[in-house]
C-alpha positions in Angstrom: 83.2 16.4 18.4 86.9 15.9 18.7 87.1 16.9 15.0 85.0 20.0 15.7 87.4 21.0 18.5 90.4 20.4 16.3 89.1 22.6 13.4 87.0 25.3 15.0 86.5 27.6 17.9 83.0 26.3 18.6 80.2 27.1 21.0 78.7 23.7 21.9 75.4 23.0 23.5 76.1 20.1 25.9 72.5 19.3 26.9 70.8 16.1 25.9 67.6 17.9 25.2 67.2 20.4 22.3 68.8 23.8 22.8 66.2 26.3 24.0 65.2 28.7 21.2 66.2 31.8 23.1 69.7 30.4 23.8 70.1 29.3 20.2 69.2 32.8 19.0 71.8 34.3 21.3 74.5 31.8 20.5 74.1 32.0 16.7 75.0 35.8 16.6 78.2 36.4 14.8 78.9 32.8 13.9 80.2 31.8 10.5 78.7 28.3 10.6 76.1 26.3 12.4 75.6 22.5 12.8 71.9 22.1 13.5 69.7 19.2 14.6 66.3 18.4 13.2 64.8 20.1 16.4 66.5 23.4 15.5 64.2 25.6 13.2 66.3 27.5 10.8 64.1 30.4 9.6 64.2 34.1 9.0 64.3 34.8 12.7 67.4 32.7 13.3 69.1 34.0 10.1 68.4 37.6 11.4 69.9 36.7 14.7 73.0 35.2 13.1 73.8 38.3 11.0 75.7 38.6 7.8 78.7 36.5 8.9 76.8 33.2 8.7 78.0 31.2 5.6 76.6 27.7 6.2 74.0 25.7 8.1 74.9 22.0 8.2 72.0 19.9 9.3 72.7 16.7 11.2 70.0 14.8 9.5 69.0 13.5 6.1 65.7 15.5 6.3 65.7 19.3 6.2 62.1 20.2 6.8 63.4 22.2 9.8 65.4 24.5 7.4 63.8 27.2 5.3 66.1 26.6 2.3 64.6 29.4 0.4 65.4 31.9 3.2 68.9 30.6 3.3 69.3 31.0 -0.4 68.0 34.6 -0.4 70.7 35.4 2.1 73.5 33.5 0.4 73.7 31.0 3.2 74.6 27.5 2.2 72.5 24.6 3.6 73.5 21.0 3.7 72.2 17.7 5.1 73.6 14.2 5.7 72.1 11.8 3.1 73.4 8.4 2.1 75.3 7.6 5.3 72.1 6.6 7.1 70.3 4.8 4.3 71.1 1.2 5.3 70.5 1.9 9.0 67.1 3.5 8.5 66.1 0.6 6.2 67.1 -1.8 9.0 64.9 0.1 11.4 61.9 0.0 9.0 62.4 -3.8 8.9 62.7 -4.1 12.7 59.4 -2.2 13.0 57.7 -4.3 10.3 58.7 -7.6 11.9 57.9 -6.5 15.4 54.5 -5.2 14.4 53.6 -8.2 12.3 54.7 -10.8 14.9 53.5 -8.8 17.9 57.0 -8.8 19.5 56.6 -5.7 21.7 53.2 -6.9 22.8 54.6 -10.3 23.8 57.5 -8.7 25.6 55.1 -6.6 27.6 52.9 -9.6 28.4 55.8 -11.6 29.8 57.1 -8.7 31.9 53.6 -8.2 33.4 53.9 -11.6 35.1 50.6 -12.8 33.7 50.2 -16.6 33.8 50.4 -18.3 30.4 50.8 -21.5 28.6 51.4 -22.1 24.9 48.3 -22.4 22.8 47.7 -22.7 19.0 45.9 -19.3 18.8 48.0 -17.3 21.2 49.1 -13.9 19.8 48.8 -14.8 16.2 50.6 -12.5 13.9 51.1 -12.1 10.2 53.7 -13.7 7.9 56.1 -11.5 6.1 57.7 -13.8 3.6 56.0 -14.1 0.3 53.8 -11.1 0.9 53.3 -7.8 -1.1 55.6 -5.0 0.1 54.4 -1.5 -0.8 56.9 1.3 -0.6 55.8 5.0 -0.6 58.9 7.1 -1.5 61.3 5.1 -3.6 64.6 7.0 -3.0 67.7 5.6 -1.4 66.0 4.4 1.8 62.9 3.0 0.0 65.1 1.1 -2.4 67.2 -0.3 0.4 64.0 -1.6 2.1 63.0 -3.1 -1.2 66.3 -4.9 -1.5 65.7 -6.5 1.9 62.3 -7.6 0.7 63.8 -9.7 -2.0 65.4 -11.8 0.7 61.9 -12.5 2.1 60.6 -13.4 -1.3 58.3 -10.4 -1.3 56.7 -8.8 -4.3 57.5 -5.1 -4.3 55.2 -2.3 -5.3 56.3 1.3 -5.1 54.9 4.9 -5.5 57.1 7.9 -6.2 56.6 10.9 -8.4 60.1 10.3 -9.7 60.4 6.9 -11.1 63.8 5.2 -11.2 65.3 3.6 -14.2 64.0 0.3 -15.6 67.3 -1.3 -14.5 66.5 -0.4 -10.9 63.0 -1.7 -11.2 64.3 -5.0 -12.6 67.0 -5.4 -10.0 64.5 -4.9 -7.1 61.6 -6.7 -8.8 59.6 -3.5 -8.2 56.5 -2.4 -10.0 55.1 1.1 -10.0 51.6 1.8 -8.7 49.5 4.8 -8.1 49.2 5.4 -4.4 45.7 4.2 -3.8 46.3 1.1 -5.9 49.5 0.4 -4.0 47.6 0.7 -0.7 44.9 -1.7 -1.8 47.4 -4.3 -3.0 50.0 -4.3 -0.2 50.3 -6.4 2.9 53.0 -4.1 4.3 53.4 -0.4 3.5 56.7 1.3 4.4 56.8 5.1 4.2 59.9 7.0 3.0 58.9 10.4 1.8 60.1 13.9 2.7 57.8 16.2 4.6 56.3 18.8 2.3 53.0 20.5 2.1 51.9 17.8 -0.3 52.9 14.9 2.0 51.6 16.3 5.3 48.7 13.9 6.3 49.3 12.0 3.1 47.9 9.1 5.1 44.6 10.4 6.3 41.5 8.5 7.4 40.3 7.9 3.8 43.8 6.7 2.7 44.0 4.3 5.7 40.6 2.8 4.7 42.1 1.9 1.4 44.5 -0.5 3.0 43.8 -4.2 3.8 42.5 -4.9 7.3 45.4 -7.4 7.5 48.0 -4.8 6.5 50.9 -3.3 8.6 51.9 0.3 8.1 55.5 1.4 9.0 56.8 5.0 9.1 60.4 6.0 9.5 60.2 9.2 7.5 58.5 12.2 9.2 55.6 12.0 11.7 53.2 14.5 10.1 53.0 12.3 7.0 50.4 10.3 8.9 47.4 11.8 10.6 47.9 10.1 14.0 44.3 10.6 15.2 43.1 8.8 12.1 45.7 6.1 12.5 44.5 5.5 16.1 40.9 5.2 14.9 42.0 2.8 12.1 43.9 0.5 14.5 41.1 0.5 17.1 38.5 -0.4 14.5 40.5 -3.1 12.9 40.9 -1.3 9.6 44.7 -2.2 9.9 46.3 -5.1 11.6 49.2 -3.1 13.1 51.5 -0.1 12.7 55.2 0.5 13.5 56.2 4.1 14.1 59.6 5.7 14.6 58.4 9.3 14.1 55.4 11.2 15.3 53.2 14.1 14.3 54.1 16.4 17.3 57.4 15.1 18.5 58.3 14.5 21.3 54.7 14.1 22.1 53.0 10.8 21.0 49.3 10.6 20.5 48.0 9.0 23.8 45.8 6.6 21.8 48.9 5.0 20.2 50.3 4.3 23.6 47.2 2.5 24.6 47.2 0.2 21.6 48.9 -3.2 21.6 48.9 -3.2 17.8 51.1 0.0 17.7 54.8 -0.5 18.0 56.4 2.9 18.8 60.1 3.8 19.3 61.6 7.3 19.9 63.0 8.3 16.5 65.8 5.7 16.5 66.0 5.3 12.7 69.7 6.3 12.4 70.6 5.4 16.0 73.6 3.3 15.7 77.1 4.3 16.8 78.5 3.8 13.2 75.7 5.9 11.5 75.6 8.7 14.0 79.4 9.1 13.8 79.2 9.1 10.0 76.5 11.8 10.1 78.6 13.9 12.4 81.7 13.6 10.3 79.7 14.5 7.1 78.2 17.6 8.8 81.7 18.7 9.9 83.1 18.0 6.4 80.4 20.3 4.9 81.3 23.1 7.3 85.1 22.6 6.7 84.6 22.7 2.9 82.4 25.9 3.0 84.8 27.8 5.2 87.8 26.7 3.1 86.1 28.0 -0.1 85.2 24.5 -1.4 81.8 23.3 -2.4 80.2 21.3 0.5 79.6 17.7 -0.5 75.8 17.7 0.1 74.8 21.3 -0.8 71.0 21.7 -0.9 71.0 25.1 -2.5 73.7 25.2 -5.2 72.7 28.8 -6.0 74.7 29.9 -3.0 77.9 28.4 -4.3 80.1 31.0 -6.0 83.2 29.0 -6.6 84.3 27.2 -9.7 
């Protein structure tokens, strides 16, 4: 924010919550640039409110499902995001959820805090081992590959599914084997999801897909909430079709399906995937760098719609 104040005459929303839509539409009028959060929908309505001066929308997130990139392109507005700088942190979060769900960490913490009497027993809160198991990764981009790299340290066998397969060198480095999605779900002990939200991936994990997983499996999602049908997931967890799930994102954020909150085998955290000081700083500086470049006539580093770039 100090860098923003140094470079620009900026209107800043100071609230912790998302800026109200009506306020955003008023504030965007006449601006040449906007740094948006994933809660800010950038669509024709907002672009109309901004007017013809708007040159760039810099999203403070790796995802950009909140931005109508086609609408921006039609109006010659550059759109950017913040990839790469949150890869390792998000992979760490996926592993934290995986381990917490498999070893019932959150459940054990709640149990002790309740003050319930207890004594160690050989069958108390039995979880699932992670080392030596099969790790399935759905979406094998930067974050998915970072999760796979961590899996090597646990001696895991890696399976992945992605419409865009990496090079054979990457597959060898990560000891990763390609599988069709249903085959991956049937084989994997842990499934970690790292896909963008598109019409094709919305409810990718529906009731039928969840039934294809092992009843001993753990499902982790740090991508976008609507990729999983939450009602179907609640049913699967209740009926024992899955051992556990770890979720950082939700179908209707900030709401969480009440069934998930009732289940001990669901570990839920409030969209903390990139929530470290170092990573959030890096995301902010990259968003500012994109704006600075666009307004100085340079190509922004992470331009999503290169058609809007008219320079050399």
